[in-house]
C-alpha positions as CSV (number, residue, x, y, z in Angstrom):
1,M,99.9,184.4,43.4
2,R,102.6,181.9,41.5
3,H,105.4,182.6,43.9
4,I,103.4,182.3,47.2
5,R,102.0,178.8,45.8
6,S,105.6,177.7,44.7
7,Y,106.9,178.4,48.5
8,V,103.8,176.7,50.2
9,D,104.4,173.6,47.5
10,N,108.1,173.6,48.7
11,A,108.1,174.2,52.3
12,K,105.1,171.4,52.7
13,A,107.5,168.6,50.4
14,K,110.6,169.7,52.8
15,K,109.2,170.4,56.3
16,V,109.3,167.2,58.6
17,G,108.0,166.4,62.1
18,G,105.7,168.4,63.7
19,D,107.9,171.6,64.6
20,S,104.7,174.0,65.3
21,S,107.0,176.8,63.9
22,V,107.3,175.8,60.8
23,N,103.5,174.6,60.8
24,N,102.2,178.5,61.9
25,L,104.1,179.9,59.5
26,L,102.7,177.9,56.7
27,K,99.5,178.3,57.9
28,D,100.0,182.2,57.3
29,I,101.4,181.6,53.8
30,Q,98.4,180.0,53.2
31,Q,95.7,182.3,54.9
32,L,97.8,184.8,52.5
33,A,97.3,182.3,49.7
34,G,94.4,182.3,50.1
35,D,93.5,185.7,50.0
36,V,95.3,186.4,47.3
37,E,93.2,183.8,45.2
38,D,90.0,185.8,46.1
39,L,91.3,188.8,45.3
40,L,91.5,187.8,42.0
41,D,88.3,186.0,42.1
42,E,86.5,189.2,43.0
43,F,87.8,192.0,41.2
44,L,89.6,190.5,37.7
45,P,85.7,189.7,36.5
46,K,84.7,193.4,37.8
47,I,87.2,194.8,35.4
48,Q,86.9,192.5,32.6
49,Q,82.9,193.3,33.1
50,S,83.5,196.9,32.8
51,N,86.1,197.2,29.9
52,K,83.3,195.6,27.7
53,F,81.2,199.1,28.1
54,I,82.1,202.8,28.1
55,C,82.9,202.8,31.9
56,C,86.0,204.4,32.2
57,L,85.4,205.9,35.7
58,K,84.2,202.6,37.0
59,T,87.1,200.6,35.8
60,V,89.4,202.9,37.1
61,S,87.5,202.8,40.6
62,F,87.6,199.0,40.3
63,A,91.6,199.1,39.3
64,D,92.7,201.6,42.2
65,E,90.8,199.3,44.5
66,F,92.3,196.3,43.3
67,A,96.2,198.3,43.5
68,M,95.3,199.3,47.3
69,E,94.5,195.7,48.1
70,I,97.6,194.8,46.7
71,E,99.7,196.9,48.4
72,K,97.8,195.2,51.3
73,I,98.9,191.9,50.5
74,K,102.7,193.3,49.6
75,R,102.9,194.0,53.3
76,R,101.6,191.1,54.9
77,V,103.9,189.4,52.6
78,A,106.9,191.6,54.3
79,D,105.5,191.1,57.9
80,I,105.6,187.2,57.4
81,D,109.1,187.4,55.9
82,R,110.3,189.1,59.4
83,V,108.4,186.8,61.8
84,R,110.5,184.2,59.9
85,T,113.7,186.4,59.9
86,T,112.9,187.0,63.5
87,Y,112.1,183.9,65.0
88,N,114.8,182.0,62.9
89,I,112.0,179.4,61.1
90,T,113.4,177.2,59.1
91,D,110.7,175.3,56.7
92,T,113.2,172.9,55.1
93,S,114.2,169.5,56.5
94,N,117.9,168.3,57.5
95,N,119.9,167.6,54.8
96,D,122.7,165.7,56.3
97,D,122.4,162.2,54.5
98,D,124.4,160.7,57.3
99,C,121.5,161.1,59.6
100,I,119.0,158.1,59.4
101,P,116.1,158.1,61.8
102,L,115.0,155.5,63.5
103,D,112.3,153.3,61.3
104,R,109.8,151.3,63.7
105,R,108.3,149.6,60.0
106,R,112.1,148.7,59.4
107,L,112.2,147.1,62.8
108,F,109.3,145.2,62.2
109,L,110.2,143.4,59.0
110,H,113.0,141.9,61.3
111,A,110.8,140.9,64.0
112,D,109.2,137.7,64.7
113,E,105.7,137.9,64.5
114,T,104.4,136.8,61.5
115,E,100.8,136.0,63.0
116,V,98.3,136.4,60.1
117,I,94.9,136.1,60.9
118,G,91.9,136.5,58.1
119,L,94.8,136.2,55.1
120,E,94.6,132.6,54.7
121,D,92.8,132.3,51.4
122,D,95.4,134.9,50.3
123,F,98.7,133.1,52.0
124,N,98.0,129.9,50.4
125,T,97.3,131.8,46.9
126,L,100.2,133.5,47.1
127,K,102.5,130.8,47.9
128,A,101.1,128.8,45.4
129,K,102.1,131.6,42.7
130,L,105.5,131.9,44.0
131,L,106.2,128.4,43.7
132,D,104.6,127.9,40.0
133,Q,107.5,127.4,37.7
134,D,105.9,129.4,34.9
135,L,105.1,132.3,37.0
136,P,105.3,135.5,34.7
137,Y,108.3,137.4,35.4
138,G,108.8,135.8,38.9
139,V,107.0,138.6,40.9
140,V,104.5,138.6,43.2
141,S,103.2,142.5,44.2
142,I,100.9,142.6,47.6
143,V,99.0,146.1,46.9
144,G,96.5,147.9,49.3
145,M,95.4,150.8,51.4
146,P,97.7,151.3,54.1
147,G,97.2,149.6,57.7
148,L,95.4,146.2,55.8
149,G,98.6,143.7,56.4
150,K,100.4,143.9,53.3
151,T,104.0,143.7,55.0
152,T,102.6,141.2,57.5
153,L,101.5,138.8,54.9
154,A,104.6,139.3,52.9
155,K,106.6,138.4,55.8
156,K,105.0,135.2,57.0
157,L,105.1,134.3,53.2
158,Y,108.5,134.9,53.0
159,G,109.2,132.8,55.9
160,H,107.3,129.6,54.4
161,V,109.6,129.5,51.1
162,R,112.3,131.0,51.9
163,H,114.1,127.7,52.7
164,Q,113.2,126.4,49.1
165,F,115.6,128.7,47.6
166,E,119.4,129.0,47.7
167,C,119.6,132.1,48.9
168,S,117.2,134.8,49.9
169,G,116.9,138.4,51.8
170,L,114.4,141.0,52.9
171,V,114.5,144.9,52.8
172,Y,112.8,147.6,53.6
173,V,112.5,150.7,50.8
174,S,110.6,153.3,52.2
175,Q,109.7,156.8,51.1
176,Q,113.3,158.0,50.7
177,P,115.2,154.8,49.5
178,R,119.0,154.5,48.8
179,A,119.8,152.2,46.4
180,G,123.2,151.3,47.6
181,E,122.2,150.7,51.0
182,I,119.4,148.5,49.7
183,L,122.0,146.4,47.8
184,I,124.7,146.3,50.2
185,D,121.2,144.8,52.3
186,I,120.4,142.1,50.0
187,A,124.2,141.8,49.5
188,K,124.9,140.6,53.3
189,Q,121.8,138.6,53.3
190,V,122.5,136.3,50.1
191,G,125.8,135.1,51.1
192,L,128.2,137.7,49.7
193,T,132.0,138.1,51.6
194,E,132.7,140.9,53.3
195,K,135.7,141.6,50.8
196,E,133.3,141.1,47.7
197,R,130.7,143.7,49.1
198,K,133.8,146.3,49.2
199,E,135.0,145.6,45.5
200,N,132.7,145.9,42.8
201,M,130.0,145.0,44.9
202,E,127.6,145.5,42.3
203,N,129.1,143.0,39.9
204,N,129.4,140.7,42.5
205,L,126.0,140.8,43.5
206,R,124.6,140.2,40.0
207,S,126.9,137.0,39.4
208,L,125.9,135.4,42.5
209,L,122.3,135.8,41.6
210,K,122.7,134.6,38.0
211,I,123.5,131.1,39.2
212,K,122.1,131.2,42.1
213,R,117.9,130.7,42.7
214,Y,116.8,133.5,45.2
215,V,113.8,134.3,46.6
216,I,113.8,138.9,47.8
217,L,111.6,140.5,49.6
218,L,111.4,144.4,48.8
219,D,108.6,146.2,51.8
220,D,107.1,149.2,51.2
221,I,108.1,150.4,47.6
222,W,106.4,154.1,46.7
223,D,107.7,154.8,43.4
224,V,109.4,153.1,40.3
225,E,112.4,155.2,40.4
226,I,114.1,153.0,43.2
227,W,113.0,149.6,40.7
228,D,115.3,151.5,37.7
229,D,118.2,151.4,39.8
230,L,117.5,147.9,41.7
231,K,116.7,146.2,38.2
232,L,120.7,147.1,37.1
233,V,122.2,144.8,39.6
234,L,119.4,142.2,40.2
235,P,119.2,139.8,37.1
236,E,115.8,138.9,35.7
237,C,114.5,136.5,37.7
238,D,111.9,134.7,35.4
239,S,115.0,132.9,34.0
240,K,114.9,128.9,34.1
241,I,116.7,129.7,37.3
242,G,113.0,130.1,39.2
243,S,114.2,133.4,41.3
244,R,111.3,135.2,42.5
245,I,110.5,138.7,44.0
246,I,108.0,139.6,46.5
247,I,106.9,143.5,46.7
248,T,104.5,145.2,48.9
249,S,103.3,148.9,47.8
250,R,100.3,151.0,48.4
251,N,100.6,151.8,44.9
252,S,98.9,149.0,42.4
253,N,100.6,151.3,39.6
254,V,104.1,150.3,41.1
255,G,103.6,146.6,41.1
256,R,102.0,146.8,37.8
257,Y,105.7,148.2,36.9
258,I,107.7,146.0,38.2
259,G,105.7,142.2,37.5
260,G,103.4,143.5,34.9
261,D,99.2,142.5,35.6
262,F,100.1,139.4,36.7
263,S,101.5,139.9,39.6
264,I,99.0,142.0,40.8
265,H,97.2,140.6,44.2
266,V,95.4,143.3,45.6
267,L,94.4,142.6,49.8
268,Q,91.2,143.9,50.9
269,P,89.7,144.4,54.3
270,L,88.9,141.7,56.7
271,V,85.4,140.2,56.9
272,S,83.6,141.0,60.1
273,E,84.5,137.8,61.8
274,N,87.9,137.3,60.8
275,S,88.0,141.0,62.2
276,F,86.8,140.1,65.7
277,E,88.9,137.3,65.8
278,L,92.3,139.5,65.2
279,F,90.3,142.2,67.9
280,T,89.9,139.0,70.3
281,K,93.7,137.5,69.7
282,K,95.3,141.3,70.3
283,I,92.6,141.5,73.7
284,F,93.6,138.6,75.8
285,T,97.1,138.6,74.4
286,F,98.4,138.3,78.1
287,D,95.8,135.8,79.3
288,N,96.1,131.9,79.3
289,N,92.3,131.8,77.9
290,N,92.6,134.0,75.0
291,N,88.3,133.5,74.7
292,W,85.2,135.5,76.2
293,A,84.3,133.1,78.8
294,N,84.0,135.4,81.7
295,A,82.7,138.7,79.7
296,S,79.7,140.1,79.6
297,P,77.2,139.5,76.8
298,D,77.2,143.7,76.8
299,L,81.0,143.7,76.5
300,V,80.8,141.3,73.7
301,N,78.4,143.4,71.7
302,I,80.3,146.3,73.0
303,G,83.6,144.8,71.9
304,R,81.6,143.8,68.3
305,S,80.7,147.4,67.6
306,I,84.0,148.6,68.2
307,V,85.3,146.4,65.6
308,G,82.9,146.9,63.2
309,R,84.0,151.0,63.4
310,C,87.6,149.6,62.6
311,G,86.2,148.6,58.5
312,G,87.7,145.5,58.3
313,I,91.7,147.3,58.4
314,P,93.9,145.4,60.8
315,L,96.0,148.3,61.9
316,A,92.9,149.6,62.8
317,I,91.9,146.9,65.1
318,V,95.2,146.6,66.6
319,V,95.7,150.0,67.4
320,T,91.9,150.2,69.3
321,A,93.2,146.7,71.1
322,G,95.8,148.1,72.6
323,M,94.2,151.1,73.9
324,L,91.9,148.9,75.4
325,R,94.4,146.8,77.0
326,A,94.8,149.6,78.8
327,R,92.3,149.8,80.4
328,E,89.3,148.0,82.6
329,R,87.7,145.1,81.2
330,T,84.3,147.3,81.9
331,E,81.4,148.5,79.8
332,R,81.9,151.9,80.6
333,A,85.3,152.0,79.9
334,W,84.7,150.4,76.5
335,N,81.5,152.3,76.0
336,R,83.9,155.7,76.4
337,V,86.7,154.1,73.7
338,L,83.8,153.5,71.0
339,E,82.1,157.0,71.5
340,S,85.3,159.0,70.9
341,M,86.7,155.7,68.3
342,G,87.3,158.2,65.5
343,H,89.7,160.2,67.0
344,K,91.6,157.9,68.8
345,I,91.8,155.7,65.7
346,Q,93.0,158.3,64.1
347,D,95.9,159.5,66.3
348,G,97.1,155.7,66.3
349,C,97.2,154.9,62.7
350,G,97.4,159.0,61.8
351,K,101.6,158.6,61.0
352,V,100.9,156.0,58.7
353,L,98.3,157.1,56.9
354,G,100.0,160.3,56.9
355,L,102.7,158.7,55.0
356,S,100.3,157.9,51.8
357,Y,98.7,161.8,51.8
358,N,102.8,163.1,52.2
359,D,103.7,160.9,48.8
360,L,100.6,162.4,46.7
361,P,101.8,164.9,44.8
362,I,101.0,168.6,45.8
363,A,98.3,169.5,42.6
364,L,96.7,165.4,43.8
365,R,96.4,166.4,47.7
366,P,93.4,168.9,47.3
367,C,91.5,166.2,44.7
368,F,91.9,163.7,47.7
369,L,91.1,166.0,50.7
370,Y,87.7,167.2,48.6
371,F,86.1,163.6,49.8
372,G,85.9,164.5,53.5
373,L,83.4,167.0,51.9
374,Y,80.7,163.7,52.1
375,P,79.8,161.8,54.6
376,E,81.2,158.4,55.6
377,D,80.9,155.7,53.2
378,H,78.8,157.9,51.2
379,E,79.0,156.5,46.6
380,I,80.1,159.3,45.2
381,R,79.7,159.8,41.2
382,A,83.3,160.2,39.4
383,F,80.9,162.8,37.1
384,D,80.4,165.1,39.8
385,L,83.5,165.0,41.8
386,T,85.9,165.5,38.8
387,N,83.7,168.3,37.5
388,M,83.4,170.1,41.1
389,W,87.5,170.0,41.1
390,I,87.5,171.6,37.3
391,A,84.9,174.3,38.8
392,E,87.5,175.1,41.9
393,K,90.3,175.3,39.4
394,L,92.0,172.4,41.2
395,I,92.5,171.4,37.7
396,I,94.0,173.5,35.2
397,V,95.1,172.7,32.2
398,N,97.4,175.7,29.8
399,S,95.0,175.4,26.9
400,G,92.0,176.3,28.9
401,N,90.0,173.2,27.2
402,R,86.9,171.6,29.0
403,R,87.7,168.4,27.5
404,E,91.6,168.3,28.2
405,A,90.6,169.3,32.0
406,E,88.1,166.6,32.2
407,D,90.6,163.9,30.9
408,L,93.3,165.3,33.5
409,A,90.9,165.3,36.1
410,E,90.0,161.6,35.2
411,D,94.0,161.0,35.4
412,F,94.1,162.3,39.0
413,L,91.0,159.7,40.1
414,N,92.4,156.6,38.5
415,D,96.0,157.9,40.1
416,L,93.9,157.9,43.6
417,V,92.6,154.4,43.2
418,S,96.0,152.9,42.0
419,R,97.3,154.4,44.8
420,N,94.9,152.6,46.8
421,L,93.3,155.2,48.6
422,I,89.8,155.2,47.0
423,Q,88.0,152.5,46.2
424,V,85.8,151.7,43.4
425,A,82.3,151.1,43.5
426,K,81.2,150.7,40.3
427,R,82.7,151.1,36.6
428,T,81.0,152.0,33.3
429,Y,80.4,149.7,29.9
430,D,84.4,150.4,28.9
431,G,86.4,150.0,32.5
432,R,85.9,153.7,33.7
433,I,85.1,154.6,37.2
434,S,81.6,155.0,37.3
435,S,81.2,156.0,41.3
436,C,83.9,155.6,44.2
437,R,84.0,155.9,48.0
438,I,86.7,156.4,50.7
439,H,87.4,154.3,53.5
440,D,86.2,155.3,57.0
441,L,89.7,155.2,58.2
442,L,91.1,157.8,55.2
443,H,88.0,159.9,55.3
444,S,88.7,160.7,59.2
445,L,92.2,161.6,57.8
446,C,90.6,163.6,55.3
447,V,89.0,165.5,57.7
448,V,91.5,166.0,60.4
449,L,93.7,167.0,57.3
450,G,91.2,169.3,55.9
451,K,90.9,171.5,59.3
452,E,94.2,171.6,59.4
453,S,95.3,173.7,56.4
454,N,91.5,175.0,56.4
455,F,90.2,173.3,53.2
456,F,87.8,172.3,54.5
457,H,85.6,171.7,57.8
458,T,82.3,169.8,58.9
459,E,79.9,170.5,61.3
460,H,81.9,168.9,63.8
461,N,84.6,170.5,63.9
462,V,83.1,174.3,62.2
463,F,83.0,176.0,65.7
464,S,86.4,174.5,67.4
465,D,88.2,177.9,65.9
466,P,86.1,180.7,66.8
467,G,88.4,183.2,65.3
468,N,88.9,180.7,61.6
469,V,85.2,180.6,61.0
470,A,85.2,183.5,59.1
471,R,88.0,182.3,57.1
472,L,86.4,179.2,56.1
473,R,86.5,178.2,52.6
474,R,84.7,175.2,52.4
475,I,82.0,173.1,54.7
476,T,79.6,170.6,54.7
477,F,76.4,169.9,57.0
478,Y,74.7,167.0,58.2
479,S,72.0,168.7,60.4
480,N,70.1,172.0,60.0
481,N,70.4,172.9,63.6
482,V,74.2,173.4,63.3
483,M,73.6,174.5,59.9
484,N,71.4,177.7,61.0
485,E,73.7,178.2,64.5
486,F,76.8,178.6,61.7
487,F,75.0,181.5,59.7
488,R,73.4,183.2,63.0
489,S,77.3,183.5,64.1
490,N,78.6,184.1,60.8
491,P,75.9,186.0,58.7
492,K,78.8,186.8,55.8
493,P,80.6,184.1,54.6
494,K,82.5,185.9,52.4
495,K,85.2,183.1,51.9
496,L,82.9,180.6,51.2
497,R,83.7,178.1,48.3
498,A,82.0,175.2,48.9
499,L,79.2,174.6,50.3
500,F,77.7,171.1,50.7
501,C,74.3,170.1,52.9
502,F,73.3,166.6,53.1
503,T,70.5,167.7,55.3
504,E,66.6,166.6,56.2
505,D,65.1,169.7,55.1
506,P,65.9,172.5,52.5
507,S,66.6,175.2,54.9
508,I,69.5,176.4,53.2
509,F,67.5,178.0,50.8
510,S,65.9,180.1,53.4
511,Q,69.4,181.3,54.6
512,M,70.1,183.0,50.7
513,T,67.6,185.8,51.6
514,H,70.4,187.8,53.7
515,L,73.6,185.5,53.4
516,D,76.9,187.1,51.0
517,F,78.0,184.3,48.7
518,K,79.9,186.0,46.5
519,L,83.1,183.7,46.3
520,L,80.8,180.4,46.2
521,Q,81.3,178.1,43.4
522,I,80.3,174.8,44.9
523,L,76.1,174.2,45.9
524,V,75.6,170.5,46.5
525,V,72.3,169.7,48.5
526,V,71.0,166.3,48.9
527,M,68.0,165.7,50.8
528,P,67.0,162.1,52.2
529,R,63.8,160.4,50.8
530,K,62.1,160.7,53.8
531,Y,61.4,164.9,52.8
532,L,58.6,165.5,50.8
533,G,58.0,169.1,49.9
534,Y,57.8,172.1,48.1
535,V,60.5,174.4,48.2
536,S,60.5,178.1,48.1
537,I,63.8,179.3,46.5
538,P,64.3,182.8,47.1
539,N,65.6,185.3,44.2
540,K,68.1,186.6,46.2
541,L,69.5,182.9,45.1
542,G,71.2,184.9,42.0
543,N,74.0,186.9,43.8
544,M,76.0,184.1,44.0
545,S,77.8,185.2,40.9
546,C,80.9,182.9,40.7
547,L,78.9,179.8,40.9
548,R,80.1,177.1,38.5
549,Y,79.0,174.2,39.9
550,L,74.9,173.3,41.2
551,R,73.6,170.2,42.0
552,L,70.0,169.3,43.8
553,K,68.9,165.8,44.8
554,G,65.8,164.8,46.6
555,L,62.3,164.8,46.7
556,M,62.0,168.7,46.4
557,F,59.6,170.8,44.4
558,G,60.0,173.8,43.3
559,E,61.7,175.8,40.7
560,L,64.6,177.9,40.0
561,P,64.1,181.9,39.6
562,Y,64.7,183.4,36.3
563,S,67.4,185.4,38.3
564,V,69.8,182.3,37.8
565,V,71.1,184.2,34.7
566,K,73.3,186.3,36.9
567,F,75.4,183.0,37.4
568,K,77.3,183.4,34.3
569,C,80.1,180.9,35.5
570,L,78.0,178.1,36.2
571,E,79.6,175.2,34.2
572,S,77.4,172.4,35.6
573,L,73.6,172.4,36.6
574,N,71.9,169.1,38.0
575,T,68.6,169.1,38.9
576,R,67.5,165.8,37.4
577,M,66.8,163.5,40.8
578,S,64.9,166.3,41.9
579,Y,61.5,168.3,40.9
580,I,63.0,171.5,40.9
581,S,62.3,172.9,37.3
582,V,64.3,175.4,36.0
583,P,63.4,178.6,33.7
584,S,64.3,179.9,30.1
585,G,67.4,181.7,31.4
586,V,69.4,178.8,31.7
587,W,70.2,179.4,27.8
588,E,71.9,182.4,28.4
589,L,74.5,180.9,30.6
590,K,77.3,180.8,27.7
591,Q,79.9,178.6,30.2
592,L,77.2,175.9,30.8
593,S,78.5,172.5,29.8
594,H,76.0,170.0,31.7
595,L,72.7,170.3,31.9
596,H,70.8,167.6,33.3
597,C,67.0,168.1,34.2
598,R,64.1,166.0,34.7
599,D,61.5,167.6,32.0
600,L,62.9,170.7,29.8
601,S,59.8,171.8,28.7
602,A,57.5,174.5,28.3
603,S,55.5,173.6,31.8
604,N,58.8,175.2,33.3
605,G,59.2,178.3,31.1
606,C,61.9,176.5,29.9
607,F,61.5,178.0,26.1
608,S,58.8,179.7,26.9
609,I,57.3,179.7,23.3
610,S,55.1,177.2,21.1
611,P,56.0,174.1,19.7
612,F,55.4,175.9,16.3
613,S,57.3,179.2,16.9
614,P,60.9,177.7,16.1
615,N,62.0,180.9,15.2
616,N,61.8,182.3,18.8
617,M,63.8,179.4,20.6
618,Y,67.0,180.7,22.6
619,S,70.4,179.9,21.0
620,L,72.3,177.3,23.2
621,P,75.6,177.5,25.1
622,N,78.4,176.5,22.6
623,N,80.0,174.9,25.3
624,L,77.1,172.5,25.9
625,Q,78.6,168.6,26.7
626,T,75.6,167.0,28.2
627,L,72.0,167.8,27.6
628,M,69.7,165.5,29.8
629,G,66.0,165.9,29.9
630,L,65.0,167.8,26.9
631,N,61.1,167.6,26.1
632,G,60.5,166.0,22.8
633,K,57.8,168.8,22.0
634,F,60.7,170.9,21.6
635,F,63.3,168.9,19.3
636,Q,63.8,170.4,16.1
637,P,66.4,170.0,13.5
638,R,67.8,173.7,14.0
639,L,68.7,172.8,17.5
640,L,71.0,169.7,15.9
641,H,73.1,172.5,14.6
642,Q,73.8,174.1,17.9
643,L,74.6,171.6,19.9
644,I,78.0,171.3,18.2
645,N,79.8,170.2,21.4
646,L,77.1,167.8,22.8
647,R,78.7,164.0,23.8
648,K,75.6,163.2,25.9
649,L,71.4,164.3,24.8
650,G,68.7,162.8,26.8
651,I,65.4,163.0,25.5
652,I,61.9,162.6,27.6
653,E,58.3,162.1,25.7
654,A,60.3,161.1,22.2
655,S,57.9,160.8,19.5
656,D,57.8,160.0,15.7
657,S,59.0,163.4,15.0
658,T,62.1,163.1,17.1
659,I,62.9,159.9,15.1
660,K,62.5,161.4,12.0
661,I,64.7,164.2,12.8
662,L,67.6,161.9,14.4
663,S,66.9,159.3,11.1
664,V,67.3,161.5,8.6
665,S,71.2,162.6,7.7
666,S,70.4,165.8,5.7
667,T,68.7,167.2,8.9
668,V,71.7,166.1,11.4
669,P,75.1,168.2,11.1
670,T,78.2,165.4,10.9
671,M,79.5,167.8,13.8
672,L,77.0,166.1,16.3
673,T,77.6,162.5,14.3
674,S,80.9,162.5,15.1
675,T,80.6,163.9,19.0
676,L,77.7,162.1,20.5
677,E,78.4,159.3,22.7
678,V,75.1,159.0,24.6
679,L,72.0,158.7,23.5
680,K,68.8,158.2,26.0
681,L,65.2,158.3,24.3
682,N,62.0,157.7,26.8
683,F,58.8,157.7,24.4
684,S,55.4,158.8,25.3
685,G,52.6,157.1,23.3
686,H,52.8,154.9,20.1
687,T,55.3,155.4,17.5
688,R,55.2,153.8,13.5
689,E,58.5,155.5,12.4
690,Q,61.4,153.3,12.5
691,I,64.4,154.8,13.6
692,N,68.0,154.8,12.0
693,L,71.3,155.6,14.0
694,S,73.7,154.2,11.3
695,S,75.5,157.4,11.0
696,Y,76.2,158.0,14.4
697,Q,79.8,156.7,14.6
698,N,80.6,157.2,18.0
699,I,77.6,156.6,19.9
700,V,78.7,153.9,22.3
701,K,75.8,153.8,24.9
702,L,72.1,153.6,23.8
703,H,68.8,153.7,26.0
704,F,65.1,152.7,24.4
705,L,62.2,153.7,26.7
706,D,58.8,152.9,25.7
707,L,60.0,152.6,22.0
708,Q,57.2,150.7,19.9
709,T,59.0,150.0,16.7
710,M,62.1,148.6,17.0
711,P,65.0,148.7,13.9
712,N,64.5,145.9,11.7
713,N,68.0,145.0,11.1
714,S,71.3,145.5,13.0
715,E,72.4,147.8,10.5
716,A,70.1,150.5,11.8
717,F,72.2,150.5,15.3
718,P,75.2,152.9,15.7
719,P,78.3,150.8,14.4
720,N,80.0,150.9,17.5
721,L,77.5,150.3,19.9
722,V,78.7,148.8,22.6
723,K,75.9,149.2,25.6
724,L,72.2,148.8,25.0
725,T,69.3,149.0,27.7
726,L,65.6,148.6,26.2
727,G,62.9,149.5,29.0
728,R,59.4,148.3,28.9
729,L,59.5,146.8,25.2
730,A,57.8,143.6,24.0
731,V,60.7,141.5,22.9
732,D,60.0,138.7,20.4
733,D,62.4,136.6,18.6
734,H,63.2,139.0,15.5
735,L,64.3,141.7,18.1
736,L,66.7,138.9,19.4
737,T,68.0,137.9,15.6
738,V,68.6,141.6,15.1
739,L,70.8,142.5,18.5
740,E,72.7,139.5,18.1
741,K,74.3,140.5,15.2
742,L,75.6,143.9,16.9
743,P,79.1,143.4,16.2
744,K,80.4,145.4,18.9
745,L,77.8,144.6,21.5
746,R,79.5,143.7,25.3
747,I,76.4,144.7,27.4
748,L,72.7,144.3,27.0
749,K,70.1,145.2,29.7
750,M,66.2,144.7,29.6
751,Y,63.8,145.8,32.2
752,L,60.5,145.2,32.5
753,C,60.4,144.0,29.2
754,T,57.9,141.1,28.2
755,H,58.4,138.1,26.1
756,K,55.5,136.2,24.5
757,D,56.7,132.6,24.9
758,T,57.9,130.9,28.2
759,K,61.8,131.1,26.8
760,M,63.8,133.4,25.8
761,N,66.6,132.4,23.4
762,I,69.4,133.7,23.6
763,S,72.4,132.3,22.0
764,G,76.1,132.9,21.9
765,V,77.1,129.9,19.1
766,A,78.9,130.8,15.9
767,S,78.7,134.4,15.5
768,N,76.0,135.6,17.9
769,F,76.7,137.9,20.1
770,P,80.4,138.0,19.3
771,Q,81.5,140.3,22.4
772,L,78.5,140.0,24.6
773,Q,80.2,140.1,28.1
774,G,76.9,141.2,30.6
775,L,73.8,140.4,30.5
776,D,70.9,142.2,32.6
777,F,67.5,141.0,33.4
778,L,64.9,142.7,35.3
779,R,61.5,140.9,35.1
780,P,57.7,143.0,34.8
781,W,56.0,142.9,38.2
782,E,53.4,139.8,37.9
């Protein structure tokens, strides 16, 4: 498997163009790799399980079957190699260093067109920045996702300021840069003679730039290595002379590395009016009257709809306008373009967007493609996304440590954001990514690439290749009709590893009674708000023995069957945003790391004991890091001693008993006070006890709902508390004097809280609220 993966990764990195023979070869090898992966996942657990018991004959049977499957794989490897040799298929690029292909971007950089529409504010800001004598490092870094007009803006900027410098130069760097060629190009433009360029060019260029005030535009830098070479020749541009460097890059980290945080200027998509203005300019390129005077109102509306589908991306707008210029200016012709917008824009922008995908490290590519499994413009929780990556083994750490895997997954997500492929929707109190989304144009790229590589399919393309239906590995559905048709035509989706259902009703559960999902690892069912009803989940659900991640969301009422105990691999279970209850068998899942439920209580048999019989309680999984929705009636001191790795704890129907257990240091193990980071307590009924959380050194996020008796002093709060949320509380002046003394509090939220006076005094004077950055109120209904 290691050899196959290495071969595929190497071939992907080296292949160029659209050679169909190479693509077919890669497809065969990728299919082979997928089958090997399936084989390992199917047989190794069986053999390992059999080894635990005295079942020698059964173990031998599994091993023999496994060995026969391996022999089949070897024969397929030999057959693929025979095809490669017979048809002389070479899956490597042309290594002729003297062959430099014609690059349209290189030509565009030197073209006369520098028209900027919708970027005037960006232009004025950057121009002032460039001419500021105190600009740190003398660098301006224009970054953003592909197609936003970074090069267009940089060219106009360069053209307007170059005459205020003694010498200037603009060069295109590209994905495969050659430092020598770039330096020669700069040397010609800044005025080195032919003799100076031939003899000791690097020293001559550096000497010239040291004494002259220069501005240089480095367009389309992809990585920091080329800068490490160039900066050996380019002198420091933050000298007294006032030289400047402008760079454009799709990767914010590249700009940050070259010019620091202050140099970064992130381009955003155009607003709707600027988008339509650019569209109008391109549509009427050859018309004397650059307006819609002779167009019907319906045609104008269609034009606005087309522009809306471009998502504010100038490249998409220009490509679409180009297609429309080649058609009649009629409602019928334009409507046809509107109906096929996704494919046509993708065809026009595919090469530009594909460069960003090809620049991704091999390990990061499937993580990027995963965004295509969600609907367009869907806000995706980072926690869910990274845990699915881990569940599918897209994130692997040698140690096998879950915390290390989660940290690496977070690094991967940050890398995608830095490359401007993913947009941050929300951040947490400490600046980490809370949720994100992907631009529609890049979402379409994911869908196209996912289908090509058989990484995933959507319901829109699932039947486009009938011969490949049985080999589907991941699929996402948006309608029940297509989903039901798919499962009717493919009753044994043995290869399926991830199933996403964003459908109107939960008919997927009825499919579980007769389908075989033996390799399924991810199941996500999200219902729209308009569905409301009881869901019957059959016991057959328990046949998914490889399932690692299960999430149910929507107004669904029902319960998971006890057969979930068969999900021995389950790592994450989330039913919190539904009314689906979980059975007591959930505690037998020893691999479980994250459990989110609405109410873990006796009402759903989760503990199946009386609260007065603590000795009968199940032992909890040692791996458990998140436990949300635990009913306070069953929160007991012995429970704390089992939660040795717990980082997030949420208790509903908390009471005085809950306060006593959490506050008494003798009942709380030292391990928990050092690991717990998030605590959410929802109280019911009147409480008299004073809560004291001073021993919890690592709690940074605290949530109190309906707590009657708040702490009397700031010392009773966790010492490193950063975010505090208070809900449905009576806030008085004394409580405010307590809160204002919290030394590290950055975010304070109060929702549905009351205050007896007409004015609430939250003062930041002197030492009050020394670090508060965010204050959020939601007042009660009046």
